[in-house]
C-alpha positions as CSV (number, residue, x, y, z in Angstrom):
1,X,-8.6,245.4,171.0
2,X,-5.2,246.9,170.8
3,X,-3.0,245.8,168.0
4,X,-1.0,248.8,167.0
5,X,1.8,250.3,169.0
6,X,0.6,252.3,171.9
7,X,2.9,253.7,174.5
8,X,2.5,256.1,177.4
9,X,3.6,258.4,180.1
10,X,5.9,258.9,183.0
11,X,9.4,260.4,182.6
12,X,11.9,257.5,182.6
13,X,14.8,258.1,184.9
14,X,18.2,257.9,183.2
15,X,19.0,254.8,185.1
16,X,15.8,253.2,183.9
17,X,16.5,254.2,180.3
18,X,19.9,252.6,180.4
19,X,18.3,249.4,181.6
20,X,15.2,249.4,179.4
21,X,16.6,251.3,176.4
22,X,14.4,253.0,173.8
23,X,11.8,252.8,171.1
24,X,11.3,255.1,168.1
25,X,9.5,256.9,165.3
26,X,10.3,257.8,161.8
27,X,12.0,261.1,160.8
28,X,9.6,263.1,158.7
29,X,7.1,265.1,160.7
30,X,4.6,266.0,157.9
31,X,4.7,262.7,156.0
32,X,0.9,262.2,156.4
33,X,0.5,264.8,153.6
34,X,1.9,262.4,151.1
35,X,-1.1,260.1,151.4
36,X,-3.9,262.7,151.7
37,X,-6.0,263.5,148.7
38,X,-7.6,266.8,147.7
39,X,-11.2,267.5,148.9
40,X,-13.8,267.0,146.2
41,X,-15.0,270.4,144.8
42,X,-18.2,268.9,143.4
43,X,-21.0,266.9,145.1
44,X,-19.8,263.5,146.2
45,X,-20.8,260.5,144.1
46,X,-23.7,258.5,145.5
47,X,-22.6,255.6,147.7
48,X,-23.8,252.3,146.4
49,X,-26.6,250.8,148.5
50,X,-25.2,248.1,150.8
51,X,-27.0,246.2,153.5
52,X,-24.6,247.2,156.2
53,X,-26.3,245.2,158.9
54,X,-25.6,242.0,157.0
55,X,-22.5,240.2,158.3
56,X,-20.7,238.4,155.4
57,X,-18.4,236.7,157.9
58,X,-21.2,234.7,159.5
59,X,-23.4,231.9,158.2
60,X,-26.2,232.9,160.7
61,X,-29.6,234.2,159.6
62,X,-30.6,236.4,162.5
63,X,-33.3,238.1,160.5
64,X,-35.1,234.7,160.6
65,X,-34.1,233.4,164.0
66,X,-31.9,235.0,166.7
67,X,-30.0,233.8,169.7
68,X,-31.1,235.5,172.9
69,X,-29.4,233.5,175.7
70,X,-26.5,231.0,175.8
71,X,-25.9,228.6,178.7
72,X,-22.6,226.7,178.8
73,X,-21.7,223.7,180.8
74,X,-18.1,222.9,179.9
75,X,-15.3,220.7,181.3
76,X,-11.7,221.9,180.8
77,X,-9.5,218.9,179.8
78,X,-5.8,219.9,179.7
79,X,-4.7,216.4,178.8
80,X,-6.6,216.3,175.6
81,X,-6.6,220.1,175.1
82,X,-10.4,220.2,174.8
83,X,-13.4,221.9,176.1
84,X,-16.2,219.3,176.3
85,X,-19.8,219.8,177.3
86,X,-23.1,221.4,176.3
87,X,-24.2,224.7,174.8
88,X,-27.9,225.5,175.3
89,X,-29.2,228.2,173.0
90,X,-32.5,230.1,173.6
91,X,-33.7,231.5,170.3
92,X,-36.5,233.8,169.0
93,X,-38.1,233.0,165.6
94,X,-39.0,235.9,163.3
95,X,-39.9,233.9,160.2
96,X,-42.9,231.6,160.6
97,X,-41.8,229.7,157.5
98,X,-38.2,229.1,158.6
99,X,-37.4,225.5,159.3
100,X,-33.6,225.6,160.0
101,X,-31.4,227.2,162.7
102,X,-28.1,228.1,161.1
103,X,-25.1,228.5,163.3
104,X,-21.3,229.1,162.9
105,X,-18.8,226.5,164.0
106,X,-15.2,225.8,163.3
107,X,-13.5,222.4,163.8
108,X,-16.1,221.3,166.5
109,X,-16.9,217.7,167.1
110,X,-20.7,217.7,167.3
111,X,-22.0,214.7,169.3
112,X,-25.7,215.4,169.5
113,X,-28.3,218.1,168.9
114,X,-31.6,218.3,170.7
115,X,-34.5,220.7,170.7
116,X,-36.9,221.7,173.5
117,X,-39.6,224.1,174.5
118,X,-38.2,225.1,177.9
119,X,-40.0,222.5,179.9
120,X,-37.1,220.0,180.0
121,X,-38.5,217.7,177.4
122,X,-35.7,217.3,174.8
123,X,-36.1,215.7,171.4
124,X,-33.3,214.6,169.0
125,X,-32.8,216.8,166.0
126,X,-31.0,216.2,162.8
127,X,-28.3,218.5,161.6
128,X,-25.9,219.1,158.7
129,X,-22.3,220.2,159.1
130,X,-20.9,221.7,155.9
131,X,-17.3,221.3,154.7
132,X,-15.0,223.8,156.4
133,X,-14.2,227.2,154.8
134,X,-10.6,228.1,155.7
135,X,-11.7,231.5,157.1
136,X,-15.3,231.0,158.2
137,X,-15.3,227.4,159.4
138,X,-18.3,225.1,158.9
139,X,-22.0,226.1,158.5
140,X,-24.0,224.1,161.1
141,X,-27.6,223.7,160.0
142,X,-30.0,222.3,162.6
143,X,-33.2,221.0,161.0
144,X,-36.3,221.8,163.1
145,X,-39.6,219.9,162.9
146,X,-42.4,221.6,161.1
147,X,-43.7,224.4,163.3
148,X,-47.4,223.8,162.8
149,X,-49.7,224.8,165.5
150,X,-47.1,224.1,168.2
151,X,-44.7,226.7,166.9
152,X,-41.0,226.5,166.7
153,X,-38.8,225.0,169.4
154,X,-37.3,227.8,171.5
155,X,-34.3,225.9,172.8
156,X,-31.5,223.9,171.2
157,X,-29.0,221.8,173.2
158,X,-25.7,220.9,171.5
159,X,-23.3,218.4,173.0
160,X,-19.8,218.9,171.5
161,X,-16.1,219.1,172.0
162,X,-13.5,221.5,170.7
163,X,-10.5,220.6,168.7
164,X,-7.0,220.7,170.3
165,X,-6.1,223.1,167.5
166,X,-9.1,225.4,168.0
167,X,-8.1,228.8,166.6
168,X,-9.7,230.7,169.5
169,X,-8.0,228.7,172.3
170,X,-4.4,228.3,173.4
171,X,-3.3,225.5,175.6
172,X,0.0,225.8,177.5
173,X,1.7,223.2,179.5
174,X,3.2,224.3,182.9
175,X,6.6,225.0,181.3
176,X,5.1,227.1,178.6
177,X,3.0,228.9,181.1
178,X,5.9,229.5,183.4
179,X,3.9,228.0,186.2
180,X,3.3,224.8,188.3
181,X,0.0,224.5,186.5
182,X,-1.1,224.5,182.8
183,X,-2.9,227.4,181.3
184,X,-5.7,227.9,178.8
185,X,-7.2,231.1,177.4
186,X,-9.4,232.3,174.6
187,X,-9.3,235.0,171.9
188,X,-12.6,235.2,170.2
189,X,-12.4,238.4,168.0
190,X,-13.1,238.4,165.2
191,X,-14.5,235.0,164.2
192,X,-12.9,232.6,166.6
193,X,-15.7,232.2,169.2
194,X,-17.1,229.7,166.7
195,X,-14.0,227.5,167.3
196,X,-15.1,226.9,170.9
197,X,-18.9,227.4,170.9
198,X,-21.5,226.7,168.2
199,X,-23.5,229.9,168.0
200,X,-24.3,232.9,165.8
201,X,-20.8,234.3,165.6
202,X,-21.5,237.9,164.5
203,X,-21.3,241.3,166.2
204,X,-24.8,242.0,164.9
205,X,-26.4,239.5,167.4
206,X,-26.3,240.3,171.1
207,X,-27.4,237.8,173.8
208,X,-27.0,237.2,177.5
209,X,-25.2,234.2,178.8
210,X,-24.2,232.0,181.7
211,X,-21.7,229.2,182.3
212,X,-20.7,226.4,184.6
213,X,-17.0,225.6,184.1
214,X,-15.5,222.5,185.6
215,X,-11.7,222.6,186.1
216,X,-8.9,220.5,187.4
217,X,-7.5,220.8,190.9
218,X,-5.4,223.8,191.7
219,X,-6.6,225.9,188.7
220,X,-9.0,228.8,188.7
221,X,-11.5,229.7,186.0
222,X,-12.3,233.3,185.0
223,X,-14.7,234.6,182.3
224,X,-15.9,237.9,180.9
225,X,-18.9,237.9,183.2
226,X,-20.1,238.3,186.8
227,X,-18.6,235.9,189.2
228,X,-19.1,237.5,192.6
229,X,-16.4,239.2,194.7
230,X,-13.1,238.0,193.2
231,X,-11.3,238.7,196.5
232,X,-13.6,236.3,198.3
233,X,-13.4,233.6,195.6
234,X,-12.4,230.2,197.0
235,X,-10.8,227.4,195.0
236,X,-13.4,225.1,193.5
237,X,-13.9,222.4,191.0
238,X,-16.7,224.3,189.3
239,X,-17.0,228.0,188.7
240,X,-20.3,229.8,187.9
241,X,-20.6,232.9,185.7
242,X,-23.4,235.1,184.6
243,X,-23.6,237.9,182.0
244,X,-26.9,239.7,182.3
245,X,-26.1,242.4,179.7
246,X,-26.6,241.5,176.0
247,X,-23.2,241.2,174.3
248,X,-22.0,239.9,170.9
249,X,-20.1,236.6,170.6
250,X,-16.6,238.0,170.1
251,X,-16.7,239.3,173.7
252,X,-17.0,235.8,175.1
253,X,-13.8,234.9,176.9
254,X,-12.4,232.3,179.3
255,X,-9.1,231.6,181.0
256,X,-8.1,228.8,183.3
257,X,-4.8,228.5,185.2
258,X,-2.9,229.2,188.4
259,X,-4.4,232.6,189.1
260,X,-4.4,235.0,192.0
261,X,-6.3,238.3,192.5
262,X,-5.1,241.7,193.7
263,X,-7.5,244.6,194.5
264,X,-7.1,248.0,192.9
265,X,-10.4,249.6,194.0
266,X,-13.9,248.5,195.0
267,X,-14.8,247.7,191.4
268,X,-11.4,246.9,189.8
269,X,-8.5,244.5,190.3
270,X,-6.0,242.3,188.6
271,X,-5.9,238.5,188.0
272,X,-2.5,237.1,187.1
273,X,-0.2,234.2,187.8
274,X,1.5,234.3,191.3
275,X,4.8,235.5,190.0
276,X,3.2,238.4,188.1
277,X,0.2,239.6,190.1
278,X,2.0,242.0,192.5
279,X,3.9,243.7,189.7
280,X,0.7,243.9,187.6
281,X,-1.3,245.5,190.4
282,X,1.4,248.2,190.9
283,X,1.6,248.8,187.1
284,X,-2.2,249.2,186.8
285,X,-2.7,251.3,189.9
286,X,-4.3,254.1,187.9
287,X,-7.1,252.0,186.6
288,X,-9.8,253.5,188.9
289,X,-8.7,257.0,187.9
290,X,-9.1,256.0,184.3
291,X,-12.6,254.7,184.9
292,X,-13.6,257.9,186.7
293,X,-12.1,260.0,183.9
294,X,-14.0,258.2,181.3
295,X,-17.2,258.5,183.3
296,X,-16.8,262.2,183.7
297,X,-16.7,262.5,179.9
298,X,-19.1,259.9,178.6
299,X,-21.4,258.8,181.5
300,X,-21.5,256.0,184.0
301,X,-19.6,252.7,183.5
302,X,-22.4,250.2,182.9
303,X,-20.7,246.9,183.4
304,X,-20.3,246.6,187.2
305,X,-16.7,245.5,187.7
306,X,-13.7,246.3,185.5
307,X,-11.0,243.7,186.2
308,X,-7.8,242.9,184.3
309,X,-6.3,239.5,183.5
310,X,-2.6,239.4,182.7
311,X,-2.1,236.4,180.4
312,X,1.1,234.5,179.6
313,X,3.5,236.1,177.1
314,X,2.1,234.1,174.2
315,X,-1.1,236.2,174.1
316,X,-1.1,237.3,170.5
317,X,-2.3,240.9,170.9
318,X,-1.8,243.8,173.3
319,X,-5.3,243.7,174.9
320,X,-8.8,242.4,174.4
321,X,-11.7,244.4,175.8
322,X,-13.7,241.4,177.1
323,X,-16.4,243.1,179.2
324,X,-15.9,243.0,183.0
325,X,-12.5,241.3,182.4
326,X,-10.0,242.9,180.0
327,X,-7.3,240.4,178.8
328,X,-3.8,242.1,178.5
329,X,-0.3,241.2,177.6
330,X,2.4,241.0,180.2
331,X,4.8,242.7,177.8
332,X,3.4,246.1,179.0
333,X,4.5,245.5,182.6
334,X,7.9,247.4,182.6
335,X,7.8,248.9,186.1
336,X,7.2,252.6,185.2
337,X,3.6,252.7,183.8
338,X,5.0,253.8,180.5
339,X,2.9,251.4,178.5
340,X,-0.5,251.6,180.3
341,X,-2.2,253.5,177.5
342,X,-3.2,250.1,176.4
343,X,-5.4,249.9,179.5
344,X,-7.0,253.2,178.6
345,X,-7.8,251.8,175.2
346,X,-9.4,248.6,176.4
347,X,-11.3,250.5,179.1
348,X,-12.6,253.0,176.4
349,X,-14.2,250.0,174.7
350,X,-16.6,249.8,177.6
351,X,-18.4,252.7,175.8
352,X,-17.2,252.3,172.2
353,X,-17.4,248.7,171.1
354,X,-18.9,246.8,174.0
355,X,-21.7,249.2,174.7
356,X,-22.2,250.5,171.1
357,X,-21.0,247.8,168.7
358,X,-20.3,247.6,164.9
359,X,-23.0,245.4,163.4
360,X,-20.5,243.8,161.1
361,X,-16.7,244.0,160.7
362,X,-16.9,246.2,157.6
363,X,-17.8,249.0,160.1
364,X,-15.0,248.1,162.5
365,X,-14.0,251.8,162.8
366,X,-17.1,252.3,165.0
367,X,-15.4,250.1,167.5
368,X,-11.7,250.8,167.1
369,X,-11.6,254.4,165.8
370,X,-14.0,255.9,168.4
371,X,-12.2,253.9,171.1
372,X,-8.8,255.2,170.0
373,X,-10.2,258.8,170.2
374,X,-11.7,258.1,173.7
375,X,-8.3,256.6,174.7
376,X,-6.6,259.8,173.8
377,X,-9.0,261.9,175.9
378,X,-8.4,259.6,178.9
379,X,-4.6,259.9,178.4
380,X,-4.8,263.7,178.0
381,X,-6.9,264.1,181.2
382,X,-4.6,261.9,183.3
383,X,-1.1,262.5,181.8
384,X,-1.3,265.7,179.8
385,X,-2.1,267.0,176.4
386,X,1.5,266.7,175.2
387,X,1.6,262.9,175.9
388,X,-1.7,262.4,174.0
389,X,-0.5,264.5,171.1
390,X,2.7,262.5,170.8
391,X,0.7,259.3,170.7
392,X,-1.6,260.7,168.0
393,X,1.5,261.6,165.9
394,X,3.0,258.1,166.4
395,X,-0.3,256.6,165.2
396,X,-0.6,258.9,162.2
397,X,2.9,258.4,161.0
398,X,2.5,254.6,161.3
399,X,-0.6,254.8,159.1
400,X,1.1,257.1,156.6
401,X,3.9,254.6,156.3
402,X,1.5,251.8,155.6
403,X,-0.4,253.7,153.0
404,X,2.7,254.9,151.2
405,X,4.1,251.4,151.1
406,X,0.9,249.9,149.9
407,X,0.4,247.7,153.0
408,X,-3.3,248.6,153.0
409,X,-5.1,248.3,149.7
410,X,-7.2,251.3,148.5
411,X,-10.4,249.3,149.0
412,X,-9.6,248.8,152.7
413,X,-8.8,252.5,153.2
414,X,-12.4,253.5,153.6
415,X,-14.0,253.8,157.1
416,X,-17.3,252.4,155.8
417,X,-15.9,249.4,153.9
418,X,-17.6,247.6,151.0
419,X,-18.7,244.1,151.7
420,X,-15.8,241.6,151.8
421,X,-15.3,239.1,149.0
422,X,-15.3,235.3,149.5
423,X,-12.0,234.3,151.1
424,X,-11.4,237.7,152.7
425,X,-10.7,237.7,156.4
426,X,-12.7,240.0,158.7
427,X,-9.4,240.8,160.4
428,X,-8.5,242.8,157.3
429,X,-11.2,245.3,158.4
430,X,-9.3,246.1,161.6
431,X,-6.2,247.7,160.1
432,X,-4.8,251.0,161.2
433,X,-7.5,252.6,159.0
434,X,-10.1,251.6,161.5
435,X,-8.0,252.7,164.5
436,X,-6.2,255.8,163.3
437,X,-8.2,257.2,160.5
438,X,-11.3,256.5,162.6
439,X,-9.8,258.4,165.6
440,X,-8.6,261.2,163.3
441,X,-12.1,261.6,161.9
442,X,-13.4,262.1,165.5
443,X,-10.6,264.6,166.2
444,X,-11.7,266.4,163.0
445,X,-15.2,266.7,164.3
446,X,-14.0,267.8,167.7
447,X,-11.8,270.5,166.1
448,X,-14.7,271.8,163.9
449,X,-17.3,272.0,166.6
450,X,-15.3,272.4,169.8
451,X,-15.4,270.2,172.8
452,X,-18.3,272.0,174.5
453,X,-20.5,270.9,171.6
454,X,-18.7,267.6,170.6
455,X,-18.4,266.0,174.0
456,X,-22.2,266.1,174.8
457,X,-22.8,264.8,171.3
458,X,-20.5,261.8,171.8
459,X,-22.0,261.1,175.2
460,X,-25.5,261.2,173.7
461,X,-24.4,258.8,171.0
462,X,-23.3,256.3,173.6
463,X,-26.6,256.7,175.4
464,X,-28.8,256.5,172.3
465,X,-27.2,253.3,170.9
466,X,-26.4,251.6,174.2
467,X,-26.4,247.8,174.0
468,X,-27.1,247.9,170.3
469,X,-25.1,246.9,167.2
470,X,-25.1,249.6,164.5
471,X,-23.7,250.6,161.1
472,X,-21.8,253.5,159.7
473,X,-25.1,254.6,158.2
474,X,-26.6,254.7,161.7
475,X,-23.7,256.8,162.9
476,X,-23.9,259.2,159.9
477,X,-27.7,259.7,160.4
478,X,-27.3,260.4,164.1
479,X,-24.4,262.8,163.3
480,X,-26.5,264.7,160.7
481,X,-29.5,264.9,163.1
482,X,-27.7,265.7,166.3
483,X,-24.3,267.4,165.7
484,X,-24.2,269.0,162.2
485,X,-27.2,271.3,162.9
486,X,-25.3,272.8,165.9
487,X,-23.1,274.6,163.3
488,X,-24.3,274.0,159.8
489,X,-21.2,275.5,158.2
490,X,-18.7,273.5,160.2
491,X,-18.5,270.4,158.0
492,X,-19.5,270.0,154.4
493,X,-21.1,267.0,152.8
494,X,-18.0,266.6,150.7
495,X,-15.8,266.5,153.8
496,X,-18.0,264.0,155.5
497,X,-18.0,261.8,152.4
498,X,-14.2,262.0,152.2
499,X,-13.8,260.7,155.7
500,X,-16.3,257.8,155.5
501,X,-16.3,256.8,151.8
502,X,-13.0,257.7,150.2
503,X,-9.6,256.1,150.5
504,X,-6.6,257.7,152.3
505,X,-6.6,260.7,154.6
506,X,-8.4,263.8,153.5
507,X,-6.2,266.7,152.5
508,X,-7.9,269.0,155.0
509,X,-7.1,266.8,157.9
510,X,-4.9,268.5,160.5
511,X,-2.0,266.2,161.5
512,X,-0.9,265.9,165.0
513,X,2.3,267.7,165.8
514,X,4.5,267.6,168.9
515,X,7.2,270.2,169.6
516,X,8.8,267.7,171.8
517,X,9.3,265.5,168.8
518,X,11.0,268.3,167.0
519,X,13.7,268.3,169.7
520,X,14.1,264.6,169.4
521,X,14.5,264.9,165.7
522,X,17.2,267.6,166.2
523,X,19.1,265.4,168.7
524,X,19.1,262.4,166.3
525,X,20.1,264.6,163.3
526,X,23.0,266.0,165.2
527,X,24.3,262.5,166.1
528,X,23.9,261.2,162.6
529,X,25.7,264.2,161.4
530,X,28.8,263.3,163.5
531,X,27.9,265.0,166.7
532,X,27.7,263.4,170.2
533,X,25.0,261.0,171.2
534,X,22.2,262.6,173.2
535,X,23.4,262.6,176.8
536,X,21.6,262.3,180.1
537,X,21.0,266.1,180.2
538,X,18.7,265.5,177.1
539,X,17.4,262.0,177.4
540,X,16.8,262.1,181.1
541,X,13.7,264.2,180.5
542,X,12.4,262.0,177.7
543,X,9.2,259.9,178.0
544,X,8.7,256.7,176.1
545,X,7.2,258.3,173.1
546,X,10.3,260.4,172.6
547,X,12.4,257.3,172.6
548,X,10.0,255.9,170.0
549,X,10.6,258.9,167.8
550,X,14.4,258.7,168.3
551,X,14.9,255.1,167.4
552,X,12.4,254.7,164.5
553,X,13.7,257.9,162.9
554,X,17.0,256.2,162.2
555,X,18.1,255.4,158.6
556,X,17.2,252.0,157.2
557,X,20.6,250.8,158.2
558,X,23.5,252.0,160.4
559,X,27.1,251.1,160.4
560,X,28.6,248.5,162.8
561,X,30.3,251.3,164.7
562,X,27.0,253.3,165.1
563,X,25.1,250.2,166.2
564,X,27.7,249.4,168.8
565,X,27.8,253.0,170.0
566,X,24.0,253.0,170.5
567,X,24.1,249.7,172.2
568,X,26.9,250.7,174.6
569,X,25.1,253.9,175.5
570,X,21.5,252.6,175.9
571,X,21.8,248.8,176.2
572,X,19.2,248.1,173.6
573,X,20.3,244.4,173.0
574,X,18.6,242.3,175.7
575,X,16.3,245.0,176.9
576,X,13.5,243.7,179.1
577,X,11.2,246.2,177.5
578,X,9.6,244.4,174.6
579,X,8.4,247.6,172.9
580,X,12.0,248.5,172.6
581,X,13.0,245.1,171.3
582,X,10.3,245.4,168.6
583,X,12.2,248.4,167.2
584,X,15.8,247.6,167.9
585,X,16.0,244.0,166.5
586,X,14.8,244.8,163.0
587,X,17.3,247.6,162.8
588,X,20.0,245.2,164.0
589,X,19.0,242.7,161.3
590,X,19.0,245.3,158.5
591,X,22.4,246.6,159.7
592,X,24.0,243.2,160.0
593,X,24.6,243.6,163.7
594,X,25.3,240.0,164.6
595,X,26.0,240.8,168.2
596,X,22.2,241.0,168.8
597,X,21.4,237.6,167.5
598,X,21.4,235.6,170.8
599,X,19.2,238.2,172.5
600,X,17.1,238.4,169.4
601,X,16.4,234.6,169.6
602,X,15.5,234.9,173.3
603,X,13.1,237.8,172.4
604,X,11.4,235.9,169.7
605,X,11.0,232.7,171.8
606,X,9.9,234.3,175.0
607,X,6.8,236.3,173.8
608,X,4.1,235.7,171.2
609,X,2.5,239.1,170.8
610,X,2.4,239.6,167.0
611,X,2.9,243.3,166.9
612,X,6.2,242.9,168.8
613,X,7.8,239.9,167.0
614,X,6.5,240.2,163.4
615,X,8.8,243.1,162.3
616,X,11.8,241.1,163.3
617,X,10.7,237.9,161.5
618,X,9.9,240.1,158.5
619,X,13.4,241.6,158.5
620,X,15.1,238.3,158.9
621,X,13.2,236.7,156.1
622,X,14.7,239.1,153.5
623,X,18.1,237.4,153.4
624,X,19.0,233.7,153.2
625,X,21.0,233.8,156.3
626,X,18.3,235.6,158.2
627,X,15.6,233.3,157.0
628,X,17.6,230.2,158.2
629,X,18.0,231.9,161.6
630,X,14.3,232.8,161.7
631,X,13.2,229.2,160.8
632,X,15.4,227.8,163.5
633,X,14.0,230.2,166.1
634,X,10.4,229.6,165.0
635,X,10.9,225.8,165.3
636,X,11.8,226.3,169.0
637,X,9.2,229.0,169.6
638,X,6.2,227.6,167.7
639,X,4.8,225.3,170.5
640,X,4.5,228.4,172.8
641,X,2.8,230.6,170.3
642,X,-0.9,231.1,170.0
643,X,-2.4,229.5,166.8
644,X,-3.1,233.0,165.4
645,X,0.6,233.9,165.8
646,X,1.8,230.6,164.4
647,X,-0.2,231.2,161.2
648,X,1.1,234.8,160.9
649,X,4.7,233.8,161.3
650,X,4.4,230.8,159.1
651,X,2.9,233.0,156.4
652,X,6.0,235.3,156.5
653,X,8.4,232.4,156.3
654,X,6.5,230.5,153.6
655,X,6.3,233.6,151.4
656,X,9.9,234.8,152.0
657,X,12.0,235.7,148.9
658,X,15.4,236.3,150.5
659,X,18.0,238.3,148.7
660,X,21.7,238.3,149.2
661,X,22.7,240.1,152.4
662,X,23.6,243.8,151.8
663,X,26.7,245.1,153.4
664,X,26.3,247.3,156.4
665,X,26.2,251.0,155.7
666,X,29.3,253.0,156.2
667,X,29.3,255.7,158.9
668,X,29.3,258.4,156.1
669,X,26.3,256.9,154.4
670,X,24.4,256.3,157.6
671,X,24.9,259.8,158.7
672,X,22.8,261.2,155.8
673,X,19.1,261.6,155.5
674,X,16.7,258.8,156.4
675,X,15.8,256.4,153.6
676,X,12.6,257.0,151.7
677,X,10.9,254.3,153.8
678,X,12.1,256.0,157.0
679,X,11.1,259.4,155.8
680,X,7.5,258.4,155.2
681,X,6.6,258.1,158.8
682,X,5.8,255.2,161.1
């Protein structure tokens, strides 16, 4: 899954830059040093024993009974905003004394539960649905008859319906979907699969699955499974899906709407609404090259097809690595392939995450950190080492800023996290620590051992743990057995301990550094010091990452004159590039640039991707006037947001403590050094 900013490639022509404008990055190049800690000179303290295979975010008891196959028969009801039907679970029992099957559920209406032995003879079962926990939902306990000589029942059939407010589903009417038909899609990671299927909702349990999905006329159903040749798919009232590979619950995905398909290669293509599909196919034309690049590094792609589904703009994240069918945001379609690193990230999950999975979310770095590292290798191979290095520097500066500002608590700064406490959300484990510190750790290993040694090791890691859910302990043991002996002096125990079990970024970590960013910093500094704005002779050669560096390195506020000058030169206000809007509108809020308000409102109501809109809501909530504006915009936008986004924005507005608006900075003040926050890095 891609949550954090990731931008990519292609030189933007000057004309394009004036139309799309720019994005940015903070000023200080070496700010990561401020949050690194010195390496321990003594032996590291022993790590407390933790059952890392246990998933505290699930009620399931897989050590006693485990789901092996799931069969769904669901009807999509747009009028009532429900999925209704049957989930049939095949289970294996490992505890002869167990009498209950414990499942995860969230706001499901359970109509009946039956048990069977696979012969078609179903018997009613009793069950208990516990009161709902706000994070984990309700524990569903199915009471099985005494096993006796006959043994346990091997199948359970649950008839149920989802809630119209299911956290893992979004229902859009035709107007909200921008279509003649309504649209529905899922987002199951981390613990939202339980809001549309009763099951063992933990990454530690893998199972195969199949589905029959009944849909209204003129809509198409797609899922993260095999469904034949998509180019030959004919409109139908029922669609059949099959996932023969064993996958965890968070990778279950469904979408239904007015969808069309465009081929990219024999094994890849794009699903999207009619008005988007041609643009999407052009934007993602390099997908087959990405697959081949990843295969050359880490072995064959093992999932058959790799298709993409472009969702409506309300999709709350950048991308979701659902196997065989990655879900992506339309906000990355800007016409120049400058944001398609997100595709490289989701594709990389086909090895890291989907193939080798964290057994619980406290080891989320095994999914996201290794994936971000692999993403960088794909980017480098296709678009150059300098582009990959700029992206690494953007990531590292963002993490440095979060650590300096206390946005990530020390307890959540470890890669191998301690077990969460009651009330903690598993989403907390997927901060930029998992993504960026995890990737930085992999880069550290690559630097110490060299690619001729490290690349075969990583490939062997994927092969060894394929289709398994593992822990940080498993990774460390494999590392010690298969990489460290290749050069026993390359990495010390203290260094390894610092990466996995200590907060922050180790002092010995080598930060990314781009000479191209140095030039951007110089151009910005010259303008802030009273010089001319960077002209076409400079910016005409910039790629997206350089514009990221330019804009985010600005001081906390600019004067009205400076804001107007930037807007006149680069047309930031109203930009169709939402990555640019993410960075421009908060600066406009902080600087009191009222001219941006109408376009800002359109920006906040037209998309629902959290990463893009949350910074603007946060900036607005800091003043009384801004908070009133944000509340009015949210009232209009709310119906079109995903439930996850609604909760996030509502949290910002409910917890706002607005201060009196500060006057805009004078040109003299704004021309000085960046504020402490800006100087800390992105």
